[in-house]
Structures are given as C-alpha cells and as structure tokens.
C-alpha positions in Angstrom: 18.0 14.9 -3.3 15.5 17.5 -4.5 13.0 15.3 -6.5 11.1 18.4 -7.8 14.0 19.0 -10.1 13.0 15.8 -11.9 9.4 16.8 -12.3 8.7 18.6 -15.6 5.6 20.9 -16.1 3.8 20.4 -19.4 1.3 23.2 -20.0 -2.0 22.5 -21.6 -1.7 18.7 -21.4 -3.9 16.7 -21.8 -6.2 19.7 -22.4 -6.1 23.5 -22.3 -5.5 25.0 -18.9 -4.0 21.9 -17.3 -0.4 21.8 -16.1 0.7 18.2 -16.3 3.3 17.0 -13.8 5.6 14.8 -16.0 7.6 12.3 -14.0 9.5 10.8 -17.0 12.7 12.7 -16.2 12.6 11.1 -12.7 12.1 7.7 -14.3 15.1 8.3 -16.6 17.5 8.7 -13.7 18.5 5.6 -11.8 19.6 7.5 -8.6 16.3 9.4 -8.6 14.3 6.2 -9.0 16.2 4.5 -6.1 15.8 7.6 -3.9 12.1 7.9 -4.7 11.5 4.2 -3.9 13.3 4.5 -0.6 11.2 7.5 0.4 7.9 5.8 -0.7 8.8 2.8 1.4 9.6 5.0 4.4 6.2 6.6 4.1 4.5 3.2 4.7 6.2 3.0 8.1 5.4 0.1 10.3 2.2 -1.0 8.6 2.3 -4.7 7.5 1.2 -4.8 3.9 -0.1 -7.9 2.1 -0.8 -6.3 -1.3 0.1 -3.1 -3.1 -2.6 -1.9 -5.5 -1.5 0.3 -8.4 -3.8 2.1 -10.8 -3.3 2.1 -14.6 -1.1 3.2 -15.8 1.4 5.3 -13.9 0.7 3.4 -10.6 2.5 0.6 -12.4 5.9 2.4 -12.3 6.5 2.2 -8.5 3.7 -0.1 -7.4 5.5 -3.4 -8.2 8.7 -2.0 -6.8 7.0 -1.1 -3.6 5.4 -4.5 -3.4 8.8 -6.2 -3.8 10.4 -4.0 -1.1 7.4 -4.6 1.2 7.4 -8.4 0.6 3.8 -8.0 -0.7 1.9 -9.0 -3.8 1.0 -6.4 -6.5 -2.5 -6.0 -7.9 -3.1 -3.9 -11.0 -6.3 -1.9 -11.3 -7.1 -1.4 -15.0 -9.3 0.3 -17.4 -12.3 -1.8 -18.8 -11.6 -4.8 -21.0 -7.9 -5.1 -20.0 -8.1 -7.9 -17.3 -8.6 -11.5 -18.6 -10.2 -13.1 -15.6 -13.3 -12.6 -13.5 -13.4 -9.0 -12.3 -15.3 -6.4 -10.3 -15.8 -2.9 -11.6 -16.2 0.6 -10.1 -17.5 3.6 -12.0 -16.7 7.1 -10.8 -17.3 10.6 -11.8 -14.9 12.7 -13.8 -15.1 16.5 -14.5 -17.0 15.7 -17.7 -18.6 12.3 -17.6 -17.6 9.0 -15.9 -14.9 6.4 -16.0 -14.6 2.8 -14.8 -11.9 0.7 -13.2 -11.6 -3.1 -13.0 -9.8 -5.4 -10.5 -9.7 -9.2 -10.6 -12.2 -10.5 -8.2 -9.7 -12.9 -6.5 -6.9 -10.2 -6.2 -7.6 -9.3 -2.6 -8.5 -11.7 0.2 -10.8 -10.7 3.1 -8.7 -9.1 5.8 -5.6 -8.5 3.7 -3.8 -5.2 4.5 -3.6 -3.1 1.3 -1.4 -0.1 0.3 -3.0 1.9 -2.6 -0.4 3.6 -4.7 -0.5 6.0 -7.7 1.9 8.6 -9.0 -0.5 11.6 -8.5 -3.4 12.5 -6.3 -5.4 15.1 -8.1 -9.2 15.2 -7.6 -9.2 11.8 -5.8 -11.7 10.1 -8.1 -9.4 7.3 -9.2 -8.0 6.7 -5.7 -11.5 6.6 -4.2 -12.8 4.2 -6.9 -9.7 2.0 -6.2 -10.3 2.0 -2.5 -14.0 1.0 -3.1 -12.8 -2.0 -5.1 -10.4 -3.1 -2.4 -13.1 -2.7 0.3 -15.7 -4.6 -1.7 -13.3 -7.6 -1.7 -12.8 -7.3 2.1 -9.4 -5.7 2.0 -8.3 -3.2 4.7 -6.6 -0.1 3.3 -3.7 0.9 5.5 -2.7 3.9 3.5 -2.9 5.7 0.1 0.5 6.5 -1.0 1.4 9.0 -3.8 4.5 10.4 -5.4 2.8 13.8 -5.9 -0.3 15.4 -4.4 -1.8 18.4 -6.1 -3.1 20.1 -2.9 -5.3 22.7 -4.6 -7.5 20.0 -6.1 -8.3 18.6 -2.6 -8.4 15.0 -3.7 -7.5 13.9 -0.1 -11.0 15.0 1.0 -12.6 12.3 -1.2 -10.6 9.6 0.7 -12.2 10.5 4.1 -10.5 8.8 7.0 -8.1 6.8 4.9 -4.5 7.8 5.7 -2.9 9.6 2.8 0.8 10.4 2.3 2.5 12.1 -0.6 6.2 12.5 -1.2 5.9 15.8 -3.1 3.2 18.5 -2.7 2.3 21.2 -5.2 
C-alpha cells in the first residue's frame, strides 16, 4: 500500500510558506490505519518497550494503538495546564519564541524502556523536549518513531544518538 496517496498537502497552513502534511485522509481509511500501525510496530523491531510516549495532539492518534500492540502503557505529553496531577515541564525553542510541554511526574519509572512517537518529525524541537522529559524521569529511550519525517528540516540532528525511524520521508 502506498501510504503517500493518503497524505494531503495543504499549502500555507498554519502560516504562509508552510506545506502542511495532512494525515486525516489516512485516518479516514480503516485499511490504511491498519497498514500504518503494522508498519509502525515493525519499525520498533525487537526492542522491549514499557511505555509509549505520544505528543499532543497528533501523537495521540497512533501512540495508544502502538502501546496496545506492544503490550506497553501510554503516556501523553501535553501543552501547559492540560494535565491534572503533579507534572514536570520542558520549555523549548520555536522558530519565533518558545513553547512548553508537560508530563506527569509519575508517568515513567526509572529504567523503563520508552518509545517516543509522533506523527511528524520536522525541526525536532518537540521530539527533543519530549526525550528530555523522559530522561529526567529516568526512562531509557529505545527509539523515536514517526509516521512522517521532513528530511529537509533536519530534525533528526537535534535527537543526537537517539535511534530515529520514520515510515515516510519527504
């Protein structure tokens, strides 16, 4: 199955000059969802995973499904003021300003093996901030896993030695 046929380009979204990779056509097709999930699970390989961490909001589409398939827990990483319990925060740089992500402080136990998942790897800021949160809680990142990687933005470089895999590359 050619998954790229389910990815729609939206020009000038969310701002002028950006070509947004819209995955909603993929999400609307049951066969494409199943195929995508199977491929994302295969990318993890033989790594044992205790937790799958997904970033708000599009990491929530496949993150819980991956966790279920990998017999792991799911941990949401959210924007500020969205998590109800004690949390840790990580601020990171954007092109124009900064943003912050939160994770419950009891979400990852020291030594747990963690798969970080999101739909798109662009500049790497969100993924790096998420990895920092996991590591602050003592988790060991086995891989960062993405549906799409925008190679020209070199987000992989921000993740250093962390293994990175993407199902589709643009």
